[in-house]
N, C-alpha and C positions, 0 to 999 in steps of 0.2 A: 611546631605546630604541633599540637597534642590533641585527640578528640578521641570520645569514649560512645560508642555507638552500636545499635541492635546491629546483627549482625546480617540478620536477613532484611531487613530495610535498605541497608548501606549496599548488601548483592542485588537487588531490584532494580537497586537507581544505575549500577554499578554495570549490571546485565544489560539495560537499557542504552546507555551511553556509548558501551564500547562498542555496538553493533556499526557505528559510524568511523570506528580506527579500521584502518589498512590493515591487513596481514601483513603485507609486504609493502616497503617504500624506500625511496630515496633517501626519505629525513627520518631515521628511526623515532625521533621524538612523538612523532605523529600516532605511535604503537603505545603511548602512556595517554592516560586519563590526567585533568589538571584537579585537585580536592584544592578548592581554598575556604578555610575555616576562619568565621569574624562571626563574633558577636552570640549568639544561640543558636548559629546555622551554618551550613556548608555548600558550598556550590559545586555541583562537578559538571567536568567540561569533556567534549571530545569534538577532534574535526581531521576529515581529510583535506582539508583545503576547499571543497568544493560545496560540502555540507555539515554544518556542526550542529551541537546540542548543549544547551546550557541546564540542568535539572538541578533544583534547589533543596535543600532536605533539611528538614528540622527537628527531624526526632534524633538529636544525638545530644552530647555535653563539648562543649567547645573548653578546654584545659589551656589551652595556647595557639592565638592564632596565628597562621600563617597559611602559604603556597605547599604542596606536595605534588610529584609528579608519581604516578601509580601505574607499575607496567600490566598492560591489559591482561597478556597471558599469567602473568607469576600471581600477579592479586588476584585477580579471579578466581583461578585455583586455588588459593587462601580461601577464599570466601564460601566458596562450594562445598570445600571439604574437611572445613575447620566446625568442631561439633559443639561448640562454643555459642552460647545465645548472644552475650557480648563482647565485642574484640575493643582494643586500645591500639588506634594507631598514631605514631609520630615519626618525627624527623630532626635531626639535630643539620642537615644542611649535606650530610656526608652519606647517611645511610637512613633507612628505613627500619622500623620496627613494629612487629606485628604481634602482638598479646592477648592473650588468652588464656584461660585457668588451664585449658589442659593442652597447649603447642603456645609455641611461639617461633617467628619468622624473624631474619634479615634479610633486606634487599637492597641492593646499590642505589643510591639516588640522584635522582639527574636533575638540574637547574632549571627551574621553573618557570625561569624566564626565557628559555628556549622556547617554550610552546609558544604557538600561535595566536593570538585574539582574532575573535571576530564581532559584530553589530550585537549590541543588546534592543532589547524591546524598547526603543522610546518615540514610537509611530504617533503623530496625534492624527492619521486619517488609515483606515483601516477595515475591513468588512469582519462583521462578528459572524458567527455560524452557531446554532447548538451543536454541541459534542457529538450526540447520538449521529446525527446527520453528518457530519465531515465524518467519523470514520466508516459509515456506511458509504459515503462518499467515494472515500480511498479503497475501501474493498471493492467496490463497482466498476474502479475502474482503472485502477495501477496494474491490475493482469492482465490487460489488453496492449501495455505499453512494448516497446520491444529496443531494448536497450543495445542489440547486437546491431544494428542496422546502422549502414550505410550514412542512410536519412538521420541526421545526428536529432530532429527534433523529434520524432517517433519515441524516442528516451523517457517522453515526461506527460506529464497530462498538460491538457489545454485549458484553461481558465478564463471564463469570460466574466465577469462582474457589472453588474447592474445597481441600482439605486437600492433593489430589496430584493434579488433574483442572484444566484449563482450557478453556472453551468459549465461541468464539466467533459471532457472529452478526452477518449485516449483511443488510440490504434496502431496495428502493426503490419497494417495494409491489408490484412485478410478478412479481418474483423475491425467492430467500431463499438463500443459503450461511450453510453451517454448518460451522464446523472444532474436533473435540476431539482431546484428545491431553493427555498429559503435564505436569505443573508442580508442583513443588515446592514448598510454604510454609513461610518462613521465619518462625521470631517470631508463626507463629499468626494471619499474612495469610489473610483470608477475606474475598468479598465478603457471603456466604449469600444473603439475599432481596435486600442492598439493591446491583443490581448498579451496573456503571459503563460508561458510553459514550464510549471516546478515536476524537478525533474523525480523520477521513480523513487529513489531511495530516501529524498526529503521526506516524501509523503509516507512512505513504510516506515520509515523513522516515529513520523509524527502520529500516526497511528499506533503506534508500539508504545508510546510514551503517554499517549491518552488514555492509555486502558481501559476499564469500565465508569469512569467517572462522568456525572453530569457535568451541566453547566455549560459555559461559553470558550469559543474558542477565538482568538483575533490573528488574521490573515492580512498581510501588507505587501503590497507589492511595491516596490524601489526602480530603477531605471533596472538596473543589472542584479537585483536578487531580492529573497522574498524572505520575510520573519512572518512565525505563525508563534503565537504563546498560547499556552492554556495550563492553569492554573502552575503547577510549579515546572513547568516546562516549556522551552524556548527552542525553536530549531530555526538555522539558519542556512541557507540554499542559494548558490547561485542561478539564475535563470538559465532554461536552453534555450541557446540559440539556435536561428530557423526558421524555416516557414513549415508552417503545420499545414496538412491538406485541406481543402474546404468541403466540410464534414458534410456543411449541411445539403450540398451536393450528393452525397452519398447515401445521408440519412434523409427516407422520403418523409415527406408531412404526412399525416392523417387523411386518410380518403382523399389523397392524390391520385389513386388508381385503383382500378379493381381489382380486390384481389377475396382471398380466401383466409377467413378469420376462424382461429380455434382457438377457445380453453382451454388450458390444461395444466393438472393439478402437478406442483413442481418436483415433491416428493416422489410419488409413483413414476412419474416422467422421468426422472432422472435414473432411476433404477433403472427402467428399462433402456435406457442409453447407455448407463454401465455396463449393462448385461450382453447387449448388441456389440459393443468394443471390445468384449475379450481377445477375439479373434484377429482384431486388427493390426496390423504394423507397420512398420514404417514406410515400406513399398505399398501396402494396400491398407492405407488408414480411411478409407472412406464407408460411411453407413448409409444407406438408398432407406430414406422414410419414403413409405407407399402409402397416401390416405385414400381412403377409402370404402364404403359398405360398411359404415359406423366404427373405423378402425384404422389404427396406423402399426403396418406390417416393416420392424427394422431389422434389413437383413444386411449383413456381411460377407465377405470372400476372402479369406485370408490362403494362399497360395501352400505357406507350410504351416496354417493355425488352424486350418478347418475350416466353418463356417458358423453365421449365428443367426437364425430366426425368432424374432418376440413381436409378440402382437399385444396391445396396448388399447382397449377400448376410447373412440372419439367420438363425438357428437356433430357426423359429417357424414352424408350422404349424396354428396355434389358429384362430381364427375371425377373421375379418379387422376390422382395430382401425385409424382414424384420428384423427389430433389436429392441430391448425395451432398451431405453432410460431413465434416469431420467434428468425429464424438468430442476430441477433447474443447473444441471451439464452444461447444454447446455444454457439455458439462461443467465449464467455468464460468458461463453466465448461470447456471443453475445453483448450482453449490455456493454464490453468494446469498440467494435468495431465502425465505422460510419454507423448510417443505411443507408446511401445513398450507400455503398461498398457494393460490394460482396465476397465471400469465396467461398475456394473448401473443399467440403464435401467427404473422400475416405472411401468405405463400401467394405468390402468382404465377409461377414456373418454374421450373428445372433448372434454366440458364440464369434466376433474377434473386438475390440475396434473400433470405431467409429475416424478417423483421420481430424481435420480439419485444414484448411492452407488459411495464408493471401498472398500476394504479399509483405509483408514487412517484412518479417523474422519471423512473429507468426506461431505457430502451437499449438494444442491443441489438447489430446487426450480423450476420454471418453469410460470409461468400460462397457459394454452392463452389463445390470439386469438378474443374474439366474432368472430363473422361478419361485422360491420362495419369489423374491422381486418385483416382478412385482404387 
């Protein structure tokens, strides 16, 4: 195998695929990426056996076809540190040579046949989503998952797929994020009542691989795994097993109860939340939000870090209303929105969840803090 490639192009693809490679593993071969050169392109693959990614690279010259395993740490460092615009990568099966104008390296070679394979995207039934929407969906839900929980199902995002709609839901038991939007079924691909849970790691990987490109992405769910393809990238992942919470019982329907509805600007309100949170700590992490008299007052009290008091104008002159929230959870919601937009916050008491809504199908529920958590 021998290729000549642009260093920047290969480095970008390598860093994306390397995100899936485990830093430690009982199978050392997984700490490599597999590069297969044929025709006028190469395919770069990485996997940890649960999640895998395959990237096609067309901007290179293939002088000899064949596969090679590239060590993530060493080869990644070469790509970052080399000053050369182009690099030649070749192997004779015993060692790997990386040649530039100003530098050259020799690395030990591992048998490419030892690298595990995973499925390619050859599905006839799938959902098609616009890439900008898919990226926004991932950013707006994945942060609310909980990979440390003993409830394994919380380590992924629930997907409900209908003929022309996609609903994604994530929760860690203390807050819940839901994004709805258009998604076209191809070949009769729907989940119906059999919803699927896609692991957070796979979604974060595909978001990174999607970059800022336009176009569409294809999402195909199977019995035990999922395949996602867009442009030159294909991501494979095993589905998360377990029972997902009945999220519709947590997420109230619009107009289901009497509540105070407030329209708030994202950027300025986020700034006020960050200011109030400065004195919070692990022991005293709550911020008290007091609404009334045309303003909201954000107050926090830290036993070791002092106090904060921030006022922010709001269009509300009703009965005084207070709720204590974890500012981290509120900030997570606000930072995935455009700062020049507005959102609606619905409140109905100090012991009931705050509901945040946008006009593009995004909803977020935050549970209030109990007295002992404030």
